[in-house]
MARBA-3410 file (N, C-alpha, C, O; in Angstrom, 1 decimal):
257
156.6,98.2,116.5,156.1,96.8,116.8,154.6,96.9,117.2,154.3,97.7,118.1 ~ 153.8,96.1,116.6,152.4,96.2,116.9,152.0,95.4,118.1,152.8,94.6,118.6 ~ 150.8,95.6,118.6,150.4,94.9,119.8,149.2,93.9,119.5,148.5,93.5,120.3 ~ 149.2,93.5,118.2,148.1,92.7,117.8,148.0,91.4,118.6,146.9,91.0,119.0 ~ 149.1,90.7,118.8,149.0,89.4,119.4,148.5,89.5,120.8,147.6,88.7,121.2
149.1,90.4,121.6,148.6,90.5,123.0,147.2,91.0,123.1,146.4,90.6,124.0 ~ 146.9,92.0,122.3,145.5,92.6,122.3,144.5,91.5,121.9,143.4,91.4,122.5 ~ 144.8,90.7,120.9,143.8,89.7,120.4,143.6,88.7,121.5,142.4,88.3,121.7 ~ 144.6,88.3,122.1,144.5,87.2,123.2,143.6,87.8,124.4,142.8,87.1,124.9 ~ 143.9,89.0,124.8,143.2,89.6,125.9,141.7,89.8,125.5,140.8,89.4,126.3
141.4,90.4,124.3,140.1,90.6,123.9,139.2,89.4,123.8,138.1,89.3,124.1 ~ 139.9,88.3,123.2,139.2,87.0,123.0,138.8,86.5,124.4,137.6,86.0,124.6 ~ 139.7,86.5,125.3,139.4,85.9,126.7,138.4,86.7,127.4,137.5,86.2,128.1 ~ 138.4,88.1,127.2,137.5,88.9,127.9,136.1,88.6,127.4,135.1,88.8,128.2 ~ 135.9,88.2,126.1,134.6,87.9,125.6,134.2,86.4,126.0,133.1,86.0,125.7
135.1,85.7,126.7,134.8,84.4,127.1,134.8,83.3,125.9,134.1,82.4,126.0 ~ 135.6,83.6,124.9,135.7,82.7,123.7,136.9,81.9,123.7,138.0,82.3,124.1 ~ 136.8,80.6,123.3,137.9,79.8,123.1,138.5,80.2,121.7,137.9,80.9,120.9 ~ 139.7,79.7,121.4,140.3,80.0,120.1,139.4,79.4,119.0,139.2,80.1,117.9 ~ 138.8,78.3,119.2,138.0,77.7,118.2,136.7,78.5,118.0,136.3,78.7,116.9
136.1,78.9,119.1,134.8,79.7,119.0,135.1,81.0,118.2,134.3,81.5,117.4 ~ 136.3,81.7,118.6,136.6,82.9,117.9,136.9,82.7,116.4,136.5,83.4,115.6 ~ 137.6,81.6,116.1,137.9,81.2,114.7,136.6,81.0,114.0,136.4,81.4,112.8 ~ 135.6,80.3,114.6,134.3,80.0,113.9,133.6,81.4,113.7,132.9,81.5,112.6 ~ 133.7,82.3,114.6,133.0,83.6,114.4,133.5,84.4,113.3,132.8,85.1,112.6
134.8,84.2,113.0,135.4,85.0,111.9,135.6,84.1,110.6,136.2,84.6,109.7 ~ 135.2,82.9,110.7,135.3,82.0,109.6,136.8,81.8,109.1,137.1,81.8,108.0 ~ 137.6,81.5,110.1,139.0,81.3,109.9,139.4,80.0,110.6,138.6,79.4,111.4 ~ 140.7,79.5,110.4,141.1,78.3,111.1,141.6,78.6,112.5,142.1,79.7,112.8 ~ 141.4,77.6,113.4,141.8,77.8,114.8,143.3,78.0,114.9,143.8,78.8,115.7
144.1,77.3,114.0,145.5,77.4,114.0,146.0,78.8,113.7,147.0,79.2,114.2 ~ 145.2,79.5,112.9,145.5,80.9,112.5,145.4,81.8,113.7,146.3,82.6,113.9 ~ 144.4,81.5,114.5,144.2,82.3,115.8,145.4,82.1,116.7,145.9,83.1,117.2 ~ 145.8,80.9,116.8,147.0,80.6,117.7,148.2,81.3,117.2,149.0,81.8,118.0 ~ 148.4,81.3,115.8,149.6,81.9,115.3,149.6,83.4,115.5,150.6,84.0,115.7
148.4,84.0,115.4,148.3,85.5,115.6,148.6,85.8,117.1,149.2,86.8,117.4 ~ 148.0,85.0,118.0,148.2,85.3,119.4,149.6,85.0,119.9,150.0,85.6,120.9 ~ 150.3,84.1,119.3,151.7,83.8,119.6,152.7,84.7,118.8,153.9,84.5,119.0 ~ 152.2,85.6,118.0,153.0,86.5,117.3,153.9,85.8,116.2,155.0,86.2,115.9 ~ 153.4,84.6,115.7,154.1,83.9,114.7,153.6,84.4,113.3,154.3,84.0,112.3
152.5,85.1,113.3,152.0,85.6,112.0,151.1,86.8,112.3,150.6,87.0,113.5 ~ 150.8,87.6,111.3,149.9,88.7,111.5,148.7,88.6,110.5,149.0,88.2,109.3 ~ 147.5,89.0,110.9,146.4,88.9,109.9,146.6,89.9,108.8,147.2,91.0,109.0 ~ 146.1,89.6,107.6,146.1,90.5,106.5,145.1,91.6,106.7,144.3,91.5,107.6 ~ 145.2,92.6,105.9,144.5,93.9,106.1,143.0,93.6,106.3,142.4,94.1,107.2
142.4,92.9,105.3,140.9,92.7,105.4,140.5,91.9,106.6,139.4,92.2,107.2 ~ 141.3,90.9,107.0,141.0,90.2,108.3,141.2,91.0,109.5,140.4,91.0,110.5 ~ 142.2,91.8,109.5,142.5,92.7,110.6,141.3,93.7,110.8,140.9,94.0,111.9 ~ 140.8,94.2,109.7,139.6,95.1,109.7,138.4,94.3,110.3,137.6,94.9,111.1 ~ 138.3,93.1,109.9,137.1,92.3,110.4,137.3,92.0,111.9,136.3,92.0,112.7
138.5,91.8,112.4,138.7,91.6,113.8,138.4,92.9,114.6,137.8,92.8,115.7 ~ 138.9,94.0,114.1,138.6,95.3,114.7,137.1,95.5,114.8,136.6,96.0,115.8 ~ 136.4,95.2,113.8,134.9,95.3,113.7,134.3,94.4,114.8,133.3,94.8,115.5 ~ 134.8,93.2,114.9,134.2,92.2,115.8,134.3,92.8,117.3,133.4,92.6,118.1 ~ 135.4,93.4,117.6,135.6,93.9,118.9,135.2,95.4,119.1,135.5,96.0,120.1
134.6,96.0,118.0,134.2,97.4,118.0,135.3,98.3,118.4,135.2,99.2,119.2 ~ 136.4,98.2,117.6,137.6,99.0,117.8,138.0,99.6,116.4,137.5,99.2,115.4 ~ 138.8,100.6,116.5,139.4,101.1,115.3,140.7,100.3,115.0,141.2,99.6,115.8 ~ 141.1,100.4,113.7,142.4,99.7,113.4,143.5,100.2,114.2,144.3,99.3,114.7 ~ 143.6,101.5,114.4,144.8,102.0,115.2,144.8,101.5,116.6,145.8,101.2,117.2
143.6,101.4,117.2,143.5,100.9,118.6,144.0,99.5,118.7,144.7,99.1,119.6 ~ 143.5,98.6,117.7,143.9,97.2,117.8,145.4,97.0,117.5,146.0,96.1,118.1 ~ 146.0,97.8,116.7,147.4,97.6,116.3,148.3,98.3,117.3,149.3,97.7,117.7 ~ 148.0,99.6,117.6,149.0,100.4,118.3,148.9,100.5,119.8,149.9,100.7,120.5 ~ 147.7,100.4,120.3,147.5,100.6,121.8,147.6,99.3,122.5,147.3,98.2,122.0
147.9,99.4,123.8,148.0,98.3,124.7,146.6,98.1,125.4,146.3,99.0,126.2 ~ 145.9,97.1,125.0,144.6,96.9,125.5,144.6,95.9,126.6,144.9,94.7,126.4 ~ 144.3,96.3,127.8,144.3,95.5,129.0,143.2,96.0,129.9,142.3,96.8,129.5 ~ 143.2,95.5,131.2,142.1,95.9,132.1,142.2,97.4,132.4,141.2,98.0,133.0 ~ 143.3,98.1,132.1,143.4,99.5,132.4,143.1,100.4,131.2,143.0,101.6,131.3
142.8,99.8,130.1,142.7,100.5,128.8,141.3,101.1,128.7,140.3,100.5,129.1 ~ 141.2,102.3,128.2,139.9,103.0,127.9,139.9,103.4,126.4,140.9,103.9,125.9 ~ 138.7,103.3,125.8,138.7,103.7,124.3,139.0,105.2,124.2,138.7,106.0,125.0 ~ 139.7,105.5,123.0,140.0,106.8,122.7,138.7,107.6,122.4,137.9,107.1,121.7 ~ 138.6,108.8,123.0,137.4,109.7,122.7,137.4,110.1,121.3,138.4,110.6,120.8
136.3,109.9,120.6,136.2,110.3,119.2,135.0,111.2,119.0,134.2,111.0,118.0 ~ 134.8,112.2,119.8,133.6,113.0,119.6,132.3,112.3,119.9,132.0,112.0,121.1 ~ 131.6,112.0,118.9,130.3,111.2,118.9,130.6,109.7,118.8,129.9,109.1,117.9 ~ 131.5,109.2,119.5,131.9,107.8,119.3,130.8,106.8,119.5,130.8,105.7,119.0 ~ 129.8,107.2,120.3,128.7,106.3,120.6,127.9,106.0,119.4,127.3,104.9,119.3
128.0,106.9,118.4,127.2,106.7,117.1,128.0,106.1,116.0,127.5,105.7,115.0 ~ 129.4,106.0,116.3,130.3,105.5,115.2,130.4,104.0,115.3,130.4,103.4,116.3 ~ 130.6,103.4,114.1,130.9,102.0,114.0,132.2,101.8,113.2,132.5,102.7,112.4 ~ 132.9,100.7,113.5,134.0,100.4,112.7,133.6,100.1,111.3,132.7,99.4,111.0 ~ 134.2,100.8,110.3,133.8,100.7,108.9,134.3,99.4,108.3,135.4,98.9,108.5
133.4,98.7,107.5,133.7,97.5,106.8,134.1,97.9,105.4,133.5,98.8,104.7 ~ 135.2,97.4,104.9,135.7,97.7,103.6,136.1,96.4,102.8,136.0,95.3,103.4 ~ 136.4,96.5,101.5,137.0,95.4,100.8,138.3,95.9,100.2,138.5,97.1,100.0 ~ 139.2,95.0,99.9,140.5,95.3,99.3,140.7,94.4,98.0,140.1,93.3,97.9 ~ 141.6,94.8,97.1,141.9,94.0,96.0,143.1,93.1,96.3,143.5,93.0,97.4
143.6,92.4,95.3,144.6,91.4,95.5,145.9,92.0,96.0,146.8,91.3,96.5 ~ 146.1,93.3,95.8,147.3,94.1,96.3,147.1,94.7,97.6,147.9,95.6,98.0 ~ 145.9,94.4,98.3,145.6,95.0,99.6,145.3,96.5,99.5,145.4,97.2,100.5 ~ 144.9,97.0,98.3,144.5,98.4,98.1,142.9,98.4,98.3,142.2,97.5,97.8 ~ 142.4,99.4,99.0,141.0,99.5,99.3,140.2,99.8,98.0,140.7,100.6,97.1
139.1,99.1,97.8,138.2,99.3,96.7,137.3,100.5,97.0,137.2,100.9,98.1 ~ 136.6,101.0,96.0,135.5,101.9,96.1,134.2,101.1,95.9,134.0,100.7,94.8 ~ 133.5,100.9,97.0,132.2,100.1,96.9,131.1,101.0,96.4,131.0,102.2,96.8 ~ 130.3,100.5,95.5,129.2,101.3,94.9,127.9,100.9,95.6,127.6,99.7,95.7 ~ 127.1,101.9,96.1,125.8,101.6,96.7,124.8,102.2,95.7,124.5,103.4,95.7
124.2,101.3,94.8,123.2,101.8,93.9,121.9,102.2,94.7,121.7,101.8,95.8 ~ 121.0,102.9,94.0,119.7,103.3,94.6,119.0,102.1,95.1,118.4,102.1,96.2 ~ 119.0,101.0,94.2,118.2,99.8,94.6,118.7,99.1,95.8,118.1,98.3,96.4 ~ 120.0,99.4,96.2,120.6,98.7,97.3,120.6,99.6,98.6,121.1,99.2,99.6 ~ 120.1,100.8,98.4,120.2,101.8,99.5,119.4,101.3,100.8,119.9,101.5,101.9
118.3,100.7,100.6,117.5,100.2,101.8,118.3,99.1,102.5,118.3,99.1,103.7 ~ 118.9,98.2,101.8,119.7,97.1,102.4,120.9,97.6,103.1,121.4,97.1,104.0 ~ 121.4,98.7,102.5,122.7,99.3,103.1,122.4,99.8,104.5,123.3,99.8,105.3 ~ 121.2,100.2,104.8,120.9,100.7,106.2,121.1,99.6,107.2,121.5,100.0,108.4 ~ 120.9,98.4,106.9,121.1,97.3,107.8,122.5,96.6,107.6,123.0,96.1,108.6
123.0,96.7,106.4,124.3,95.9,106.1,125.5,96.7,106.1,126.6,96.2,105.8 ~ 125.5,98.1,106.3,126.6,98.9,106.1,127.8,98.5,107.0,129.0,98.7,106.7 ~ 127.5,97.9,108.2,128.6,97.5,109.1,128.9,96.0,109.0,129.7,95.5,109.7 ~ 128.3,95.3,108.0,128.5,93.9,107.9,129.5,93.6,106.8,129.2,93.9,105.6 ~ 130.6,93.0,107.1,131.6,92.8,106.1,131.1,91.9,104.9,131.5,92.1,103.8
130.2,91.0,105.2,129.7,90.1,104.2,128.8,90.9,103.2,128.9,90.6,102.0 ~ 128.0,91.8,103.8,127.1,92.6,102.9,128.0,93.5,102.0,127.7,93.6,100.8 ~ 128.9,94.2,102.6,129.8,95.1,101.9,130.5,94.4,100.8,130.8,95.0,99.7 ~ 130.9,93.2,101.0,131.7,92.4,100.1,130.8,92.1,98.8,131.4,91.8,97.7 ~ 129.5,92.1,99.0,128.6,91.8,97.8,128.3,93.0,97.0,127.8,92.9,95.9
128.7,94.2,97.4,128.4,95.4,96.6,129.4,95.5,95.4,130.5,95.0,95.5 ~ 128.9,96.1,94.3,129.8,96.3,93.2,131.0,97.2,93.7,130.8,98.0,94.6 ~ 132.2,97.0,93.1,133.3,97.8,93.5,134.2,98.0,92.3,134.3,97.3,91.4 ~ 135.0,99.1,92.5,135.9,99.6,91.4,137.0,100.4,92.1,137.0,100.6,93.3 ~ 137.9,100.9,91.3,139.0,101.7,91.8,139.3,102.8,90.8,139.0,102.7,89.6
139.8,103.9,91.3,140.2,105.1,90.4,141.6,105.5,90.9,141.8,105.6,92.1 ~ 142.5,105.8,90.0,143.9,106.1,90.4,144.0,107.3,91.2,144.9,107.4,92.0 ~ 143.1,108.3,91.1,143.2,109.5,91.9,142.7,109.4,93.3,142.8,110.3,94.1 ~ 142.0,108.2,93.6,141.5,108.0,94.9,142.1,106.7,95.5,141.4,105.7,95.7 ~ 143.4,106.7,95.7,144.1,105.5,96.2,144.7,105.7,97.6,145.4,104.9,98.1
144.4,106.9,98.2,144.8,107.1,99.6,143.5,107.5,100.4,142.9,108.6,100.1 ~ 143.1,106.7,101.3,141.9,107.0,102.1,140.9,105.9,101.8,141.1,104.9,101.1 ~ 139.7,106.1,102.4,138.6,105.1,102.3,137.5,105.9,101.6,137.0,106.9,102.1 ~ 137.0,105.3,100.5,136.0,105.9,99.6,134.9,105.0,99.4,135.0,103.8,99.4 ~ 133.7,105.6,99.1,132.5,104.8,98.7,131.8,105.6,97.7,131.8,106.9,97.8
131.0,105.0,96.9,130.3,105.7,95.8,128.8,105.4,96.1,128.3,104.3,96.3 ~ 128.0,106.5,96.0,126.5,106.4,96.2,125.8,107.0,95.1,126.0,108.1,94.6 ~ 124.8,106.2,94.5,123.9,106.7,93.5,122.8,107.6,94.2,122.2,107.1,95.1 ~ 122.6,108.8,93.6,121.6,109.6,94.3,120.3,109.7,93.4,120.4,109.4,92.2 ~ 119.2,110.0,94.0,118.0,110.1,93.2,117.2,111.4,93.7,117.5,111.9,94.8
116.3,111.9,92.8,115.6,113.1,93.1,116.2,114.3,92.6,117.3,114.3,92.0 ~ 115.6,115.5,92.8,116.1,116.7,92.3,116.5,117.7,93.3,116.6,118.9,93.1 ~ 116.7,117.3,94.6,117.0,118.2,95.7,118.4,118.8,95.5,118.7,119.8,96.2 ~ 119.3,118.2,94.7,120.6,118.7,94.6,121.0,119.1,93.2,122.1,119.0,92.7 ~ 120.0,119.6,92.4,120.2,120.1,91.1,121.3,121.2,91.2,121.3,122.0,92.2
122.2,121.3,90.2,122.1,120.8,88.9,122.6,119.3,88.7,122.5,118.8,87.6 ~ 123.0,118.7,89.8,123.4,117.2,89.7,122.1,116.5,89.4,121.2,116.5,90.3 ~ 122.0,115.8,88.3,120.7,115.1,88.0,120.6,113.8,88.8,121.6,113.2,89.3 ~ 119.3,113.3,88.9,119.1,112.0,89.6,119.8,110.9,88.8,119.9,111.0,87.6 ~ 120.4,110.0,89.5,121.2,108.9,88.9,122.7,109.2,88.9,123.5,108.3,88.6
123.0,110.4,89.3,124.5,110.7,89.5,125.1,109.9,90.6,124.4,109.5,91.5 ~ 126.4,109.6,90.4,127.1,108.8,91.5,128.1,109.7,92.2,129.0,110.3,91.5 ~ 127.9,109.8,93.5,128.8,110.7,94.3,129.9,109.8,94.8,129.6,108.8,95.5 ~ 131.2,110.1,94.6,132.3,109.4,95.2,132.7,110.2,96.4,133.0,111.4,96.3 ~ 132.7,109.6,97.6,132.9,110.3,98.8,133.9,109.6,99.7,134.1,108.4,99.7
134.6,110.4,100.6,135.6,109.9,101.5,135.0,109.8,102.9,134.3,110.7,103.4 ~ 135.3,108.7,103.6,134.8,108.4,104.9,135.3,109.5,105.9,136.4,109.8,106.0 ~ 134.3,110.0,106.7,134.6,110.9,107.8,134.4,110.2,109.1,133.3,109.8,109.5 ~ 135.5,110.0,109.9,135.4,109.3,111.1,134.9,110.2,112.2,134.1,109.8,113.1 ~ 135.4,111.4,112.3,135.0,112.3,113.3,134.1,113.4,112.7,134.5,114.2,111.9
132.8,113.3,113.1,131.8,114.2,112.5,132.0,115.7,112.8,131.4,116.5,112.1 ~ 132.7,116.0,113.8,133.0,117.4,114.1,133.9,118.0,113.1,134.1,119.2,113.0 ~ 134.5,117.2,112.2,135.4,117.7,111.1,134.6,118.2,109.9,135.2,118.8,109.0 ~ 133.3,118.0,109.9,132.5,118.5,108.7,132.6,120.0,108.6,132.7,120.7,109.6 ~ 132.6,120.5,107.3,132.8,121.9,107.1,131.5,122.5,106.5,130.9,121.9,105.6
131.1,123.6,107.0,129.9,124.3,106.6,130.1,124.7,105.1,131.1,125.2,104.7 ~ 129.0,124.5,104.3,129.0,124.9,102.9,129.5,123.8,102.0,129.3,124.0,100.8 ~ 130.1,122.7,102.5,130.5,121.7,101.7,129.5,120.5,101.6,128.7,120.4,102.5 ~ 129.6,119.7,100.6,128.6,118.6,100.4,129.1,117.3,101.0,130.2,116.9,100.9 ~ 128.1,116.5,101.5,128.4,115.2,102.1,127.3,114.3,101.8,126.1,114.6,101.5
127.6,113.0,101.9,126.6,111.9,101.9,126.4,111.6,103.3,127.3,111.1,104.0 ~ 125.1,111.7,103.8,124.8,111.4,105.2,123.9,110.2,105.2,122.9,110.1,104.5 ~ 124.3,109.2,105.9,123.5,108.0,106.1,122.9,108.0,107.5,123.6,108.1,108.5 ~ 121.5,108.1,107.5,120.8,108.2,108.8,119.7,107.2,108.9,119.1,106.8,107.9 ~ 119.2,106.9,110.1,118.1,106.0,110.3,116.8,106.5,109.8,116.0,105.8,109.2
116.6,107.9,109.9,115.4,108.5,109.5,115.3,108.7,108.0,114.2,108.5,107.4 ~ 116.4,109.2,107.4,116.3,109.6,106.0,117.0,108.6,105.0,116.9,108.8,103.8 ~ 117.7,107.6,105.5,118.4,106.8,104.6,119.7,107.4,104.1,120.4,108.1,104.9 ~ 119.9,107.3,102.8,121.1,107.9,102.2,120.7,109.2,101.5,119.9,109.2,100.6 ~ 121.3,110.3,101.9,121.0,111.6,101.2,122.3,112.3,100.9,123.3,112.2,101.6
122.3,113.1,99.9,123.4,113.9,99.5,123.0,115.4,99.7,122.1,115.9,99.0 ~ 123.7,116.1,100.7,123.3,117.4,101.1,124.5,118.3,101.3,125.6,117.8,101.4 ~ 124.2,119.6,101.4,125.2,120.6,101.9,125.1,120.8,103.4,123.9,120.9,103.9 ~ 126.2,121.0,104.1,126.1,121.2,105.5,125.8,122.7,105.7,126.5,123.6,105.2 ~ 124.7,122.9,106.5,124.2,124.3,106.7,124.7,124.9,108.0,124.7,126.1,108.2
125.1,124.0,108.9,125.6,124.5,110.2,126.5,123.4,110.8,126.3,122.2,110.7 ~ 127.6,123.9,111.5,128.5,123.0,112.1,127.9,121.9,113.0,126.8,122.2,113.6 ~ 128.5,120.8,113.1,127.9,119.7,113.9,127.8,120.1,115.3,128.7,120.7,115.9 ~ 126.6,119.8,115.9,126.3,120.1,117.3,125.8,118.8,118.0,124.9,118.1,117.5 ~ 126.5,118.4,119.0,126.2,117.1,119.7,124.8,117.0,120.0,124.2,115.9,119.9
124.2,118.1,120.5,122.8,118.0,121.0,121.8,118.1,119.9,120.6,117.7,120.0 ~ 122.2,118.6,118.7,121.2,118.8,117.6,121.5,117.9,116.4,120.6,117.6,115.6 ~ 122.8,117.7,116.2,123.2,116.9,115.0,123.7,117.8,113.9,124.6,118.6,114.1 ~ 123.2,117.5,112.7,123.6,118.3,111.5,122.5,119.0,110.8,121.4,118.4,110.7 ~ 122.7,120.2,110.3,121.7,120.9,109.6,122.0,120.7,108.1,123.1,121.1,107.6
121.1,120.1,107.4,121.3,119.7,106.0,120.5,120.7,105.0,119.4,121.0,105.3 ~ 121.2,121.1,104.0,120.6,122.1,103.0,120.7,121.5,101.6,121.7,120.9,101.2 ~ 119.6,121.6,100.9,119.5,121.2,99.5,120.0,122.4,98.6,119.7,123.5,98.9 ~ 120.7,122.1,97.5,121.0,123.1,96.5,119.8,123.6,95.8,119.8,124.7,95.3 ~ 118.8,122.8,95.7,117.5,123.2,95.1,116.7,123.9,96.2,116.2,123.3,97.1
116.5,125.2,96.0,115.9,126.0,97.0,114.4,125.7,97.3,113.8,126.3,98.2 ~ 113.9,124.9,96.4,112.5,124.4,96.7,112.4,123.5,97.9,111.3,123.3,98.4 ~ 113.5,123.0,98.4,113.5,122.2,99.5,114.0,122.9,100.8,115.0,123.6,100.7 ~ 113.3,122.8,101.9,113.7,123.5,103.1,114.8,122.8,103.8,114.9,121.6,103.8 ~ 115.7,123.5,104.4,116.8,122.9,105.3,116.1,122.2,106.4,115.0,122.5,106.8
116.8,121.2,107.0,116.3,120.5,108.1,117.5,119.9,108.9,118.6,119.8,108.5 ~ 117.2,119.5,110.2,118.2,118.9,111.1,118.0,117.4,111.1,116.9,116.9,111.1 ~ 119.1,116.7,111.2,119.1,115.3,111.4,119.9,115.1,112.8,121.0,115.5,112.9 ~ 119.2,114.4,113.7,119.7,114.3,115.1,121.0,113.4,115.1,121.2,112.5,114.3 ~ 121.8,113.7,116.1,123.1,112.9,116.2,122.8,111.4,116.4,123.5,110.6,115.7
121.8,111.1,117.1,121.5,109.6,117.4,121.0,108.9,116.1,121.1,107.7,116.0 ~ 120.6,109.7,115.1,120.1,109.2,113.9,121.2,108.9,112.9,121.0,108.1,112.0 ~ 122.3,109.6,113.0,123.4,109.6,112.0,124.2,108.3,112.2,124.6,107.9,113.3 ~ 124.3,107.5,111.0,125.1,106.3,111.0,126.5,106.5,110.4,127.5,106.0,111.0 ~ 126.5,107.2,109.3,127.8,107.4,108.6,127.8,108.8,108.0,126.7,109.3,107.6
129.0,109.3,107.8,129.2,110.6,107.1,130.3,110.5,106.1,131.4,110.0,106.5 ~ 130.1,110.9,104.9,131.0,110.8,103.8,131.2,112.1,103.1,130.2,112.7,102.7 ~ 132.4,112.6,102.9,132.6,113.9,102.3,132.7,113.7,100.8,133.5,113.0,100.3 ~ 131.9,114.4,100.0,131.8,114.3,98.6,133.1,114.8,98.0,133.6,115.9,98.3 ~ 133.7,114.0,97.1,135.0,114.4,96.4,134.8,114.5,94.9,135.6,115.3,94.3
133.9,113.8,94.3,133.7,113.9,92.9,132.4,113.3,92.5,131.7,112.7,93.4 ~ 131.9,113.4,91.3,130.7,112.7,90.9,130.8,112.2,89.4,131.7,112.7,88.6 ~ 130.0,111.2,89.1,130.0,110.6,87.8,128.5,110.8,87.3,127.6,110.4,88.0 ~ 128.4,111.2,86.1,127.0,111.4,85.5,127.0,111.1,84.0,128.0,111.3,83.3 ~ 125.9,110.4,83.6,125.8,110.1,82.2,125.2,111.3,81.4,125.1,111.3,80.2
124.8,112.4,82.1,124.2,113.5,81.5,125.3,114.6,81.4,125.7,115.1,82.4 ~ 125.7,115.0,80.2,126.7,116.0,80.0,126.1,117.4,80.1,124.9,117.6,79.8 ~ 126.8,118.4,80.7,126.2,119.7,80.9,125.9,120.4,79.5,126.6,120.2,78.5 ~ 124.8,121.1,79.6,124.3,121.9,78.4,125.0,123.2,78.4,125.3,123.8,79.5 ~ 125.3,123.8,77.2,125.8,125.2,77.2,124.8,126.2,77.8,123.6,126.0,77.6
125.3,127.2,78.4,124.5,128.2,78.9,123.7,128.9,77.8,124.4,129.5,76.9 ~ 122.4,129.0,77.8,121.6,129.7,76.8,121.8,131.2,76.8,122.0,131.7,77.9 ~ 121.7,131.8,75.7,121.7,133.3,75.6,120.5,133.8,76.3,119.4,133.3,76.1 ~ 120.6,134.9,77.1,119.5,135.4,77.8,118.4,136.0,76.8,118.8,136.6,75.8 ~ 117.2,135.7,77.0,116.1,136.2,76.2,115.9,137.7,76.3,116.4,138.3,77.3
115.3,138.3,75.3,115.0,139.8,75.3,114.1,140.1,76.6,114.3,141.1,77.2 ~ 113.2,139.2,76.9,112.4,139.4,78.1,113.2,139.4,79.4,113.0,140.2,80.3 ~ 114.2,138.5,79.5,115.1,138.4,80.6,115.9,139.7,80.7,116.1,140.2,81.8 ~ 116.4,140.1,79.6,117.3,141.3,79.6,116.4,142.6,80.0,116.9,143.4,80.8 ~ 115.2,142.7,79.5,114.3,143.8,79.9,114.1,143.8,81.4,114.0,144.8,82.0
113.8,142.6,82.0,113.6,142.5,83.4,114.8,142.9,84.2,114.7,143.5,85.2 ~ 116.0,142.5,83.7,117.2,142.9,84.4,117.4,144.4,84.4,117.8,145.0,85.4 ~ 117.1,145.0,83.2,117.3,146.4,83.1,116.3,147.2,84.0,116.7,148.2,84.6 ~ 115.1,146.7,84.1,114.1,147.3,84.9,114.4,147.2,86.4,114.2,148.2,87.1 ~ 115.0,146.1,86.8,115.4,145.9,88.2,116.6,146.8,88.5,116.7,147.4,89.6
117.5,147.0,87.5,118.7,147.9,87.8,118.2,149.3,87.9,118.7,150.1,88.7 ~ 117.2,149.7,87.0,116.7,151.1,87.1,116.0,151.4,88.4,116.1,152.4,89.0 ~ 115.3,150.3,88.9,114.6,150.5,90.2,115.6,150.7,91.3,115.3,151.5,92.2 ~ 116.7,149.9,91.3,117.7,150.1,92.3,118.4,151.4,92.3,118.6,152.0,93.3 ~ 118.6,151.9,91.1,119.2,153.3,90.9,118.3,154.4,91.4,118.8,155.3,92.1
117.0,154.2,91.1,116.1,155.2,91.6,116.0,155.2,93.1,115.8,156.3,93.7 ~ 116.0,154.0,93.7,115.9,153.9,95.2,117.1,154.6,95.8,117.0,155.3,96.8 ~ 118.3,154.4,95.2,119.5,155.0,95.8,119.4,156.5,95.6,119.8,157.3,96.6 ~ 118.9,157.0,94.5,118.8,158.5,94.2,117.9,159.1,95.2,118.1,160.3,95.6 ~ 116.8,158.4,95.5,115.7,159.0,96.4,116.3,159.2,97.9,115.8,160.0,98.6
117.3,158.4,98.2,117.9,158.5,99.6,118.8,159.7,99.7,119.2,160.1,100.8 ~ 119.3,160.2,98.6,120.2,161.3,98.6,119.5,162.7,98.9,120.2,163.7,99.0
END
């Protein structure tokens, strides 16, 4: 049995809101608020998410925990930097995959936590990504070659940033860099943040501070309109260079004996 009704009533009163004021804030009817607080009805998923966002809670906290004057938020590592995620769902209450094109990346920095903004993003679904929360980001530049600019990264939401794994790729949303697709070079450190590495070695690794990080998404797949080219046969010049390097290595080993 959920605690939505009692939690909602307590949280609304704690904010000093009447049922009508709360209803106006969420763009719903006052009668609906009364029904939820009296446990005569429960909000649907997208509204429940919006309520959790309004009170800066997770869905699990709003539904499962008893929130009263003795309640304390669950520790979530770097919880001070986390926000409740805004999502959209289809008519069957299945989560969509929202697409953030390059041209929308600047607006996403301000609107990523706004349900109204997220609702305006293009969205789609894929059968292999029907469990979890996913978002798609269009990338630009050549820092992550061989993925070409314009590729779309489909990524899964990471709530606890200490779960990131070294050597794997993520979409990092930060105040300083915006939206970037990088490989993790070092485990998350509260005092330093994340060390990000480009697959294109022309770009130097760098740190993004914890306070700068807004969202972390684990890359799961990509979409590209550029199909891979077959590997070319090595040229005679390349083969000669390889042979010369091998001979040099052999000579160095022989000299040490």
